N, CA, C and O of each residue as an XYZ file, in Angstrom:
796
protein
N     217.173    104.272    169.880
C     215.874    104.487    170.507
C     215.681    105.779    171.199
O     214.621    106.394    171.084
N     216.786    106.268    172.000
C     216.740    107.435    172.786
C     216.622    108.533    171.779
O     215.876    109.468    172.071
N     217.304    108.553    170.543
C     217.187    109.541    169.674
C     215.812    109.834    169.107
O     215.440    110.956    168.763
N     215.062    108.681    169.036
C     213.717    108.805    168.495
C     212.816    109.536    169.534
O     211.982    110.381    169.211
N     213.067    109.123    170.844
C     212.274    109.790    171.856
C     212.679    111.261    171.941
O     211.783    112.066    172.195
N     213.886    111.691    171.764
C     214.393    113.006    171.879
C     213.705    113.791    170.689
O     213.279    114.936    170.839
N     213.633    113.148    169.585
C     213.091    113.788    168.377
C     211.574    114.134    168.699
O     211.103    115.225    168.378
N     210.801    113.120    169.375
C     209.446    113.390    169.650
C     209.257    114.560    170.763
O     208.263    115.287    170.751
N     210.124    114.661    171.569
C     210.183    115.763    172.593
C     210.389    117.067    171.883
O     209.670    118.027    172.159
N     211.345    117.148    170.973
C     211.626    118.305    170.205
C     210.451    118.715    169.359
O     210.136    119.900    169.252
N     209.760    117.680    168.720
C     208.562    117.961    167.942
C     207.466    118.624    168.811
O     206.873    119.626    168.411
N     207.218    118.073    169.955
C     206.178    118.697    170.794
C     206.605    120.063    171.273
O     205.798    120.987    171.375
N     207.873    120.175    171.561
C     208.365    121.598    171.879
C     208.200    122.573    170.734
O     207.771    123.706    170.951
N     208.544    122.145    169.469
C     208.486    123.033    168.381
C     207.016    123.430    168.094
O     206.727    124.616    167.938
N     206.095    122.457    168.024
C     204.738    122.746    167.795
C     204.161    123.598    168.805
O     203.463    124.544    168.438
N     204.373    123.374    170.095
C     203.818    124.203    171.109
C     204.371    125.592    170.977
O     203.607    126.551    171.092
N     205.673    125.765    170.740
C     206.221    127.069    170.654
C     205.651    127.867    169.418
O     205.536    129.093    169.445
N     205.315    127.120    168.375
C     204.644    127.909    167.223
C     203.230    128.233    167.630
O     202.738    129.323    167.337
N     202.580    127.336    168.282
C     201.232    127.566    168.701
C     201.019    128.834    169.515
O     200.103    129.626    169.294
N     201.896    128.962    170.435
C     201.871    130.055    171.432
C     202.660    131.384    171.051
O     202.619    132.362    171.797
N     203.334    131.380    169.938
C     204.259    132.392    169.504
C     203.481    133.728    169.525
O     203.882    134.684    170.189
N     202.377    133.764    168.792
C     201.585    135.058    168.578
C     201.029    135.526    169.920
O     201.127    136.701    170.273
N     200.457    134.608    170.642
C     199.825    134.961    171.937
C     200.745    135.461    172.969
O     200.433    136.337    173.775
N     201.902    134.870    172.919
C     202.975    135.238    173.941
C     203.296    136.724    173.635
O     203.298    137.580    174.520
N     203.565    136.984    172.336
C     204.054    138.357    172.045
C     202.922    139.389    172.194
O     203.215    140.477    172.691
N     201.734    139.163    171.833
C     200.701    140.163    171.875
C     200.173    140.375    173.323
O     199.577    141.420    173.585
N     200.360    139.462    174.233
C     199.827    139.593    175.533
C     200.943    139.831    176.582
O     200.718    139.683    177.783
N     202.052    140.174    176.140
C     203.128    140.492    177.042
C     202.871    141.516    178.180
O     203.202    141.323    179.350
N     202.245    142.626    177.714
C     201.964    143.747    178.798
C     201.046    143.154    179.890
O     201.285    143.390    181.074
N     200.036    142.416    179.525
C     199.238    141.778    180.589
C     199.870    140.789    181.334
O     199.650    140.739    182.545
N     200.672    139.938    180.767
C     201.383    138.770    181.510
C     202.494    139.381    182.393
O     202.809    138.887    183.476
N     203.021    140.390    181.911
C     204.121    141.110    182.665
C     203.581    141.678    183.903
O     204.184    141.591    184.973
N     202.372    142.297    183.753
C     201.732    142.983    184.977
C     201.362    141.917    185.909
O     201.586    142.067    187.110
N     200.756    140.737    185.409
C     200.403    139.747    186.308
C     201.549    139.092    187.113
O     201.329    138.675    188.250
N     202.786    138.993    186.532
C     203.899    138.408    187.140
C     204.928    139.366    187.655
O     206.130    139.100    187.679
N     204.385    140.531    188.080
C     205.319    141.558    188.614
C     205.933    141.094    189.956
O     207.139    141.225    190.168
N     205.131    140.580    190.808
C     205.699    140.151    192.183
C     206.017    138.632    192.070
O     205.648    137.882    191.166
N     206.767    138.321    193.151
C     207.128    136.891    193.334
C     205.923    135.978    193.388
O     205.854    134.941    192.728
N     205.012    136.393    194.175
C     203.719    135.532    194.291
C     203.061    135.462    192.922
O     202.554    134.431    192.479
N     203.099    136.577    192.308
C     202.394    136.553    190.872
C     203.126    135.568    189.905
O     202.479    134.878    189.116
N     204.404    135.518    189.978
C     205.161    134.691    189.075
C     204.948    133.190    189.340
O     204.871    132.391    188.406
N     204.854    132.818    190.645
C     204.555    131.408    190.965
C     203.195    131.045    190.613
O     202.941    129.985    190.042
N     202.243    131.967    190.963
C     200.781    131.680    190.761
C     200.483    131.583    189.187
O     199.749    130.717    188.711
N     201.125    132.553    188.446
C     200.972    132.513    187.019
C     201.436    131.255    186.413
O     200.770    130.732    185.520
N     202.629    130.687    186.873
C     203.262    129.574    186.379
C     202.251    128.341    186.619
O     201.953    127.545    185.728
N     201.801    128.291    187.843
C     200.904    127.194    188.158
C     199.518    127.238    187.354
O     199.012    126.252    186.817
N     199.023    128.429    187.354
C     197.818    128.633    186.531
C     198.002    128.287    185.134
O     197.093    127.678    184.569
N     199.168    128.627    184.437
C     199.378    128.302    183.088
C     199.558    126.839    182.928
O     199.066    126.315    181.929
N     200.202    126.115    183.791
C     200.370    124.684    183.563
C     199.019    123.964    183.767
O     198.739    122.951    183.126
N     198.204    124.509    184.663
C     196.838    123.835    184.917
C     196.020    124.133    183.650
O     195.325    123.224    183.194
N     196.045    125.273    183.074
C     195.305    125.553    181.855
C     195.700    124.746    180.696
O     194.883    124.272    179.908
N     197.054    124.590    180.603
C     197.619    123.697    179.463
C     197.151    122.316    179.641
O     196.906    121.641    178.642
N     196.991    121.786    180.941
C     196.638    120.389    181.186
C     195.204    120.253    180.737
O     194.835    119.246    180.132
N     194.380    121.262    181.026
C     192.994    121.146    180.557
C     192.876    121.239    179.011
O     192.067    120.550    178.389
N     193.652    122.053    178.467
C     193.688    122.158    176.944
C     194.112    120.772    176.323
O     193.452    120.259    175.419
N     195.138    120.248    176.801
C     195.621    118.949    176.309
C     194.618    117.791    176.398
O     194.528    116.923    175.530
N     193.844    117.842    177.548
C     192.777    116.894    177.668
C     191.763    116.961    176.562
O     191.367    115.948    175.985
N     191.340    118.217    176.268
C     190.393    118.610    175.256
C     190.949    118.152    173.874
O     190.277    117.475    173.095
N     192.177    118.552    173.632
C     192.842    118.170    172.374
C     192.944    116.657    172.113
O     192.674    116.172    171.014
N     193.349    115.929    173.178
C     193.399    114.501    173.029
C     192.040    113.852    172.715
O     191.955    112.869    171.979
N     191.046    114.402    173.264
C     189.731    113.905    173.003
C     189.239    114.140    171.551
O     188.709    113.244    170.893
N     189.445    115.393    171.093
C     189.048    115.634    169.646
C     190.028    114.952    168.737
O     189.620    114.631    167.621
N     191.295    114.683    169.080
C     192.206    113.965    168.187
C     191.716    112.526    168.041
O     191.758    111.951    166.954
N     191.252    111.958    169.148
C     190.608    110.634    169.147
C     189.479    110.513    168.145
O     189.339    109.522    167.429
N     188.661    111.592    168.129
C     187.468    111.660    167.179
C     188.127    111.808    165.718
O     187.701    111.109    164.798
N     189.126    112.687    165.524
C     189.654    112.899    164.225
C     190.339    111.561    163.706
O     190.360    111.310    162.501
N     190.856    110.778    164.578
C     191.492    109.515    164.176
C     190.485    108.596    163.403
O     190.930    107.699    162.688
N     189.201    108.789    163.526
C     188.224    107.955    162.836
C     187.803    108.591    161.545
O     186.914    108.045    160.891
N     188.376    109.721    161.110
C     188.023    110.394    159.962
C     189.217    110.181    158.901
O     190.394    110.324    159.234
N     188.838    109.844    157.656
C     189.861    109.706    156.623
C     190.486    111.019    156.249
O     189.869    112.068    156.435
N     191.630    111.000    155.754
C     192.251    112.224    155.307
C     192.411    113.264    156.349
O     192.412    114.455    156.035
N     192.549    112.865    157.596
C     192.475    113.772    158.805
C     193.630    114.770    158.785
O     193.464    115.896    159.255
N     194.868    114.371    158.222
C     195.967    115.240    158.272
C     195.736    116.482    157.399
O     196.181    117.586    157.715
N     195.009    116.248    156.271
C     194.742    117.363    155.305
C     193.663    118.243    156.011
O     193.726    119.461    155.842
N     192.697    117.721    156.774
C     191.720    118.499    157.435
C     192.388    119.406    158.413
O     192.120    120.607    158.452
N     193.291    118.814    159.238
C     193.964    119.634    160.260
C     194.782    120.714    159.681
O     194.738    121.876    160.084
N     195.585    120.258    158.650
C     196.427    121.269    157.921
C     195.632    122.346    157.455
O     196.039    123.497    157.611
N     194.431    122.091    156.842
C     193.534    123.131    156.337
C     193.092    124.140    157.465
O     193.027    125.356    157.283
N     192.795    123.504    158.648
C     192.365    124.316    159.807
C     193.594    125.196    160.276
O     193.397    126.332    160.709
N     194.778    124.696    160.190
C     195.975    125.540    160.634
C     196.182    126.658    159.652
O     196.501    127.781    160.043
N     195.994    126.348    158.289
C     196.096    127.438    157.299
C     195.041    128.455    157.614
O     195.325    129.652    157.558
N     193.895    128.066    157.926
C     192.784    129.066    158.188
C     193.146    129.904    159.387
O     192.895    131.109    159.421
N     193.753    129.241    160.396
C     194.103    129.954    161.604
C     195.269    130.956    161.275
O     195.314    132.047    161.843
N     196.231    130.566    160.332
C     197.168    131.476    159.873
C     196.589    132.779    159.249
O     197.051    133.896    159.486
N     195.566    132.537    158.454
C     194.858    133.665    157.792
C     194.218    134.466    158.855
O     194.318    135.692    158.797
N     193.600    133.928    159.777
C     192.909    134.659    160.930
C     193.892    135.480    161.705
O     193.578    136.589    162.138
N     195.077    134.953    161.886
C     196.085    135.712    162.673
C     196.601    136.877    161.845
O     196.822    137.967    162.372
N     196.794    136.652    160.553
C     197.354    137.681    159.728
C     196.285    138.872    159.515
O     196.642    140.048    159.574
N     195.052    138.519    159.284
C     194.028    139.494    159.098
C     193.356    139.902    160.349
O     192.381    140.654    160.351
N     193.868    139.415    161.374
C     193.260    139.763    162.773
C     191.800    139.568    162.757
O     191.080    140.492    163.135
N     191.319    138.511    162.377
C     189.950    138.200    162.362
C     189.429    138.065    163.771
O     188.372    138.602    164.101
N     190.150    137.365    164.589
C     189.713    137.260    165.985
C     190.166    138.509    166.718
O     191.335    138.616    167.087
N     189.279    139.437    166.932
C     189.532    140.758    167.538
C     189.974    140.544    169.039
O     189.269    139.906    169.821
N     191.047    141.049    169.359
C     191.459    140.860    170.881
C     190.824    141.758    171.710
O     191.144    141.694    172.897
N     189.917    142.669    171.351
C     189.383    143.635    172.281
C     188.525    143.071    173.437
O     188.574    143.519    174.582
N     187.764    142.088    173.052
C     186.932    141.421    174.037
C     187.832    140.721    175.086
O     187.620    140.855    176.292
N     188.834    139.978    174.593
C     189.745    139.296    175.562
C     190.500    140.364    176.353
O     190.762    140.135    177.534
N     190.867    141.514    175.783
C     191.631    142.538    176.514
C     190.785    143.029    177.691
O     191.276    143.303    178.787
N     189.521    143.121    177.407
C     188.552    143.726    178.478
C     188.582    142.693    179.688
O     188.692    143.074    180.853
N     188.475    141.361    179.323
C     188.454    140.381    180.389
C     189.785    140.382    181.208
O     189.792    140.215    182.428
N     190.897    140.579    180.469
C     192.261    140.554    181.076
C     192.389    141.769    181.998
O     192.898    141.638    183.111
N     191.927    142.980    181.546
C     192.027    144.121    182.324
C     191.206    144.006    183.629
O     191.645    144.508    184.664
N     190.044    143.368    183.601
C     189.210    143.138    184.716
C     190.010    142.200    185.700
O     190.043    142.405    186.913
N     190.604    141.233    185.119
C     191.371    140.184    185.873
C     192.509    140.940    186.608
O     192.766    140.709    187.789
N     193.160    141.823    185.888
C     194.299    142.554    186.450
C     193.898    143.408    187.573
O     194.642    143.559    188.541
N     192.640    144.027    187.473
C     192.066    144.777    188.532
C     191.989    143.967    189.760
O     192.438    144.313    190.852
N     191.330    142.762    189.473
C     191.186    141.909    190.732
C     192.525    141.606    191.379
O     192.677    141.567    192.600
N     193.503    141.392    190.478
C     194.945    141.056    191.031
C     195.559    142.132    191.662
O     196.455    141.929    192.482
N     195.134    143.403    191.340
C     195.701    144.514    191.964
C     195.207    144.686    193.407
O     195.980    145.135    194.254
N     193.959    144.350    193.715
C     193.420    144.547    194.939
C     193.504    143.322    195.832
O     193.122    143.439    196.996
N     193.975    142.146    195.392
C     194.107    141.037    196.128
C     195.493    140.348    195.866
O     195.577    139.142    195.633
N     196.457    141.098    195.912
C     197.802    140.535    195.527
C     198.346    139.453    196.356
O     199.172    138.651    195.920
N     197.837    139.429    197.669
C     198.357    138.420    198.559
C     197.505    137.090    198.547
O     197.852    136.149    199.261
N     196.472    137.017    197.798
C     195.705    135.809    197.711
C     196.153    134.881    196.662
O     195.731    135.005    195.512
N     196.999    133.940    196.998
C     197.714    133.062    196.169
C     196.742    132.245    195.268
O     196.931    132.205    194.053
N     195.720    131.603    195.846
C     194.803    130.816    195.004
C     194.044    131.727    194.068
O     193.745    131.315    192.946
N     193.726    132.904    194.454
C     192.953    133.720    193.472
C     193.873    134.134    192.298
O     193.396    134.304    191.176
N     195.226    134.302    192.562
C     196.104    134.602    191.536
C     196.403    133.397    190.608
O     196.705    133.561    189.426
N     196.306    132.192    191.188
C     196.344    130.982    190.348
C     195.190    130.951    189.399
O     195.322    130.652    188.212
N     193.974    131.293    189.998
C     192.819    131.304    189.112
C     192.846    132.273    187.967
O     192.396    131.988    186.857
N     193.406    133.469    188.281
C     193.536    134.549    187.265
C     194.585    134.094    186.271
O     194.396    134.336    185.079
N     195.685    133.448    186.668
C     196.628    132.932    185.664
C     196.078    131.872    184.823
O     196.394    131.798    183.635
N     195.205    130.980    185.417
C     194.526    129.943    184.688
C     193.619    130.480    183.630
O     193.629    130.033    182.483
N     192.823    131.459    184.036
C     191.892    132.015    183.028
C     192.526    132.769    181.867
O     192.123    132.625    180.712
N     193.557    133.600    182.214
C     194.307    134.296    181.103
C     194.961    133.279    180.201
O     194.923    133.388    178.975
N     195.541    132.321    180.807
C     196.359    131.298    179.980
C     195.360    130.465    179.099
O     195.614    130.177    177.930
N     194.149    130.082    179.776
C     193.213    129.253    179.031
C     192.569    129.971    177.883
O     192.335    129.338    176.854
N     192.266    131.229    177.975
C     191.773    132.101    176.942
C     192.815    132.088    175.792
O     192.486    131.922    174.618
N     194.050    132.269    176.191
C     195.166    132.409    175.295
C     195.378    131.134    174.569
O     195.734    131.161    173.392
N     195.168    129.956    175.236
C     195.470    128.719    174.653
C     194.356    128.084    173.729
O     194.572    127.035    173.122
N     193.250    128.709    173.656
C     192.086    128.135    173.007
C     192.362    127.915    171.512
O     192.038    126.849    170.989
N     192.932    128.862    170.835
C     193.270    128.711    169.392
C     194.519    127.769    169.161
O     194.846    127.358    168.048
N     195.166    127.479    170.316
C     196.405    126.602    170.099
C     195.848    125.110    169.876
O     196.561    124.252    169.356
N     194.645    124.872    170.264
C     194.167    123.431    170.224
C     194.256    122.853    168.759
O     194.594    121.685    168.566
N     193.951    123.690    167.771
C     193.997    123.343    166.445
C     195.489    122.939    166.033
O     195.705    121.971    165.302
N     196.447    123.704    166.524
C     197.794    123.503    166.207
C     198.391    122.262    166.897
O     199.324    121.646    166.381
N     197.864    121.922    168.020
C     198.429    120.802    168.835
C     197.834    119.515    168.368
O     198.447    118.460    168.530
N     196.661    119.561    167.793
C     196.061    118.234    167.357
C     196.960    117.307    166.555
O     196.924    116.098    166.784
N     197.733    117.791    165.661
C     198.513    116.834    164.837
C     199.451    115.958    165.636
O     199.831    114.876    165.188
N     199.831    116.425    166.834
C     200.681    115.690    167.711
C     200.011    114.472    168.237
O     200.713    113.564    168.681
N     198.731    114.374    168.226
C     197.995    113.313    168.810
C     197.155    112.466    167.810
O     196.370    111.590    168.173
N     197.395    112.811    166.521
C     196.627    112.030    165.527
C     197.592    110.923    164.937
O     198.782    111.124    164.696
N     196.932    109.738    164.737
C     197.680    108.569    164.306
C     198.094    107.729    165.464
O     197.916    108.060    166.636
N     198.654    106.630    165.072
C     199.182    105.614    166.045
C     200.556    105.913    166.443
O     201.491    105.240    166.010
N     200.725    106.900    167.256
C     202.131    107.272    167.699
C     202.338    106.636    169.072
O     201.535    106.828    169.985
N     203.452    105.859    169.207
C     203.810    105.268    170.460
C     204.534    106.251    171.339
O     204.759    105.949    172.511
N     204.922    107.440    170.831
C     205.716    108.301    171.609
C     205.027    109.528    172.017
O     205.665    110.551    172.267
N     203.664    109.463    172.101
C     202.896    110.652    172.453
C     203.295    111.277    173.713
O     203.340    112.501    173.844
N     203.625    110.334    174.767
C     203.988    110.836    176.019
C     205.213    111.767    175.942
O     205.281    112.751    176.678
N     206.169    111.469    175.070
C     207.263    112.366    174.892
C     206.921    113.628    174.220
O     207.520    114.668    174.494
N     205.917    113.568    173.292
C     205.483    114.867    172.766
C     204.866    115.810    173.824
O     205.069    117.024    173.824
N     204.112    115.175    174.707
C     203.508    115.896    175.762
C     204.600    116.553    176.641
O     204.458    117.706    177.049
N     205.708    115.796    176.930
C     206.799    116.331    177.665
C     207.377    117.529    176.943
O     207.729    118.534    177.562
N     207.469    117.419    175.674
C     208.012    118.613    174.905
C     207.084    119.746    174.949
O     207.552    120.884    174.997
N     205.767    119.546    174.937
C     204.773    120.597    175.107
C     204.976    121.314    176.473
O     205.052    122.540    176.548
N     205.055    120.543    177.478
C     205.170    121.270    178.866
C     206.575    121.890    178.908
O     206.743    122.893    179.600
N     207.527    121.397    178.260
C     208.901    122.029    178.253
C     208.802    123.381    177.596
O     209.373    124.354    178.087
N     208.078    123.460    176.482
C     207.819    124.720    175.739
C     207.075    125.691    176.571
O     207.348    126.892    176.584
N     206.076    125.116    177.303
C     205.298    125.987    178.102
C     206.217    126.668    179.309
O     206.129    127.848    179.648
N     207.008    125.805    179.818
C     207.887    126.369    180.843
C     208.852    127.354    180.349
O     209.157    128.328    181.037
N     209.400    127.122    179.060
C     210.179    128.133    178.439
C     209.450    129.460    178.266
O     209.970    130.532    178.575
N     208.248    129.345    177.770
C     207.378    130.514    177.577
C     207.229    131.312    178.870
O     207.314    132.540    178.877
N     207.002    130.580    179.968
C     206.798    131.238    181.212
C     208.063    131.996    181.572
O     207.985    133.167    181.944
N     209.236    131.359    181.471
C     210.428    132.074    181.832
C     210.680    133.306    180.891
O     211.162    134.352    181.326
N     210.363    133.141    179.707
C     210.621    134.282    178.765
C     209.727    135.393    179.174
O     210.239    136.500    179.337
N     208.432    135.231    179.362
C     207.538    136.220    179.867
C     207.842    136.890    181.110
O     207.662    138.101    181.239
N     208.320    136.113    182.080
C     208.642    136.617    183.356
C     209.874    137.440    183.379
O     209.931    138.492    184.016
N     210.892    136.952    182.665
C     212.280    137.544    182.779
C     212.663    138.389    181.548
O     213.551    139.235    181.660
N     212.010    138.186    180.350
C     212.511    138.800    179.134
C     211.312    139.522    178.453
O     211.367    139.676    177.233
N     210.271    139.962    179.121
C     209.140    140.600    178.535
C     209.455    141.893    177.766
O     208.877    142.174    176.716
N     210.410    142.681    178.341
C     210.846    143.934    177.708
C     211.501    143.649    176.402
O     211.223    144.321    175.409
N     212.386    142.646    176.370
C     213.036    142.347    175.095
C     212.096    141.838    174.014
O     212.153    142.221    172.846
N     211.259    140.982    174.463
C     210.215    140.408    173.465
C     209.306    141.440    173.008
O     208.896    141.395    171.848
N     208.945    142.373    173.803
C     208.008    143.392    173.330
C     208.519    144.223    172.241
O     207.737    144.872    171.546
N     209.901    144.245    172.029
C     210.590    145.020    170.992
C     210.573    144.312    169.626
O     210.892    144.929    168.609
N     210.214    143.052    169.599
C     210.296    142.284    168.384
C     209.301    142.842    167.350
O     208.116    142.995    167.645
N     209.788    143.140    166.150
C     208.892    143.668    165.076
C     208.201    142.544    164.280
O     208.552    141.372    164.417
N     207.248    142.904    163.477
C     206.520    142.072    162.649
C     206.001    140.731    163.305
O     206.127    139.634    162.761
N     205.437    140.927    164.467
C     204.906    139.809    165.251
C     203.997    139.043    164.530
O     204.115    137.817    164.524
N     202.960    139.694    163.823
C     201.917    139.096    163.188
C     202.433    138.350    161.982
O     201.990    137.239    161.690
N     203.283    138.904    161.348
C     203.834    138.217    160.069
C     204.648    136.975    160.478
O     204.517    135.927    159.846
N     205.482    137.075    161.521
C     206.246    135.905    161.962
C     205.355    134.797    162.461
O     205.620    133.622    162.209
N     204.342    135.141    163.139
C     203.432    134.110    163.590
C     202.723    133.379    162.521
O     202.580    132.157    162.494
N     202.277    134.247    161.616
C     201.642    133.729    160.316
C     202.497    132.752    159.547
O     202.046    131.681    159.141
N     203.774    133.156    159.351
C     204.764    132.293    158.710
C     205.002    130.977    159.471
O     205.131    129.907    158.876
N     205.050    131.086    160.687
C     205.253    129.821    161.456
C     204.127    128.884    161.298
O     204.277    127.672    161.139
N     202.989    129.495    161.348
C     201.702    128.595    161.214
C     201.640    127.986    159.806
O     201.291    126.813    159.677
N     201.950    128.707    158.797
C     201.962    128.196    157.403
C     202.991    127.118    157.216
O     202.733    126.133    156.524
N     204.185    127.279    157.830
C     205.195    126.225    157.720
C     204.715    124.924    158.414
O     204.877    123.813    157.910
N     204.104    125.148    159.624
C     203.512    124.026    160.387
C     202.535    123.316    159.540
O     202.626    122.097    159.397
N     201.545    124.051    158.931
C     200.422    123.437    158.243
C     201.044    122.706    157.030
O     200.610    121.607    156.685
N     202.006    123.285    156.418
C     202.627    122.476    155.278
C     203.315    121.196    155.752
O     203.222    120.186    155.055
N     203.986    121.180    156.875
C     204.589    119.933    157.388
C     203.432    118.958    157.733
O     203.566    117.774    157.424
N     202.328    119.376    158.342
C     201.288    118.478    158.675
C     200.736    117.892    157.338
O     200.615    116.674    157.207
N     200.394    118.795    156.316
C     199.919    118.341    155.055
C     200.888    117.214    154.447
O     200.395    116.197    153.958
N     202.133    117.394    154.483
C     203.071    116.465    153.968
C     203.217    115.211    154.846
O     203.817    114.233    154.401
N     202.715    115.212    156.007
C     202.866    114.032    156.879
C     204.074    113.999    157.578
O     204.403    112.935    158.101
N     204.942    115.190    157.698
C     206.125    115.161    158.402
C     205.846    115.152    159.959
O     206.566    114.547    160.754
N     204.745    115.872    160.309
C     204.311    115.879    161.730
C     203.020    115.144    161.844
O     202.472    115.024    162.940
């Protein structure tokens, strides 16, 4: 029984890691700047977890709606395939988001000691980053799964891992080549697994 629960945790961890892979790599400069000081690190972590919680609530709601639709796994798999294409062809231009993030960083620079404001900045940056992750996370909450709680635990574990990587290994991560291609491949593999009913 414990092995099944561990499998669900790992499933949540894997899917969340795939969902945030491209965002983590492309926004490393912004996130590294935001987490430069100790206060920024803590505030960013809290803001990120709060943003993830809001995203999960939205995902669970839409998943409940999808549960009433036949052939839902194929629909979600198709959406993930479309997301993979969008990532590869850079359909969602990051310029607008970068402007928002630069403004947030300007606010952070002049109010570095305001902990609550830093949490808010971390929340907004993370929420914008997580928006496209909703499509990828939906398969975890579709169907009659008794171990959804363990999948949620895996999602939070992946988020914490992402936070640690961004805070302490941003320089190494920024050197990774073929970010777009790797992110696209990961999404295609995930979409295939959803289509086949593995996830």
